[in-house]
N, C-alpha and C positions, 0 to 999 in steps of 0.2 A: 677748370683746370688749374687756375692760380691757387685756389684754396687747397686742393689736393697736393699740389707741389709744396706748399708751405707746411702741411702736416707731415709729409714724407721727410722734408728737410729737417723739421723739428725733431722727429724721431731719430733720424740718422745722426744728428748732432747731439741731441739730448741724451740718448742712450749711452753712448760711449763716455760722455762727460760725467754721467751719473756713476758708471762703473769705475772710472778713474778716481772720482771723488771718494767713493766708498773704499777703494783700495788703499787710500792714504791713511785710514784709521787702522790701528792695530786690532786684532781680533779680540772679542770679548772674553774668549777662553784663555788668552795669554795672561800671565801674571808676572809681576815683579814684586818681590817682598819689600815691604816698607823698610826704611833705614833702621828702625828700631824693632823690627819683627823678631830677630833672634838676639836675645839678651843672654844667651848661654855663655858667651865669652866673658861676660862681666858677673858671673856667679860669685856669691860670697865664698870665701875660702872654706867655710864649714860645709859647703855643698859639694866640694870636690870628691869626697868619698861616698857620695850618694846620701849624705846626711846621717850616717850611722853614729858618728860622734855626737852630733847635735841631739839625736834621739836619745842616746844614753844619758846625756847630761840634763836635758830639759823636758823630756816627755815620759813621765812615769806611767806605767800601765799600757805602754804601746810596745808591740813586738818590733824590735829595732831591725831585725833581719827582713821582716816583711816591709817595714818602712823604707829601708834602703832599696829593696827591689822595686817597690811602687814608685818611689821618687826617681830612680834611675830610668824607669820606663817613660815617665813623663818628660824628663830632661832630654832623653834621646829621641823623642818623637820628632820626626822630620817631615811632617805633612806640609804640603804647599800652603803658602800664605796668600791671601787675597790682598791686593794693593789697596791702600787707602783705609784699612781697618786697623784699629789698635787691638793688640792681644794682651792677655794677662801675662804678668811676669812669670817666666817658667819656674823659677824657684818657689815663688809663693803658691803657684798652682800645684806643684809637686808636694809641698808641705801639706796643703789642705787635703788633697786626695789621699795621700799616704796616711796621714793621721786618722782620717775617717775610716779607711779600709782596714787598718791594722790595730784598732783599739780592742 
């Protein structure tokens, strides 16, 4: 009888304690963007027009209208960010993808 009572008592105390402890953690699916995740606010001045002027001046052989479209797509991408990871600079990523796609 004493052993059964101890098991029941442990389950009645341990179960809710476990549930309360787990509830203190935030869900794995919730995210908070890292402080440096969105660098769009600090884009270079040349990127403000989607890079069209930069393309005309420094990228011969590249379709600048296509470059501007691709760069704008990358810069306006608002996918959720996972906390704790570092992401590529948005402008560098836009330049790389747009110059490859529009050559």
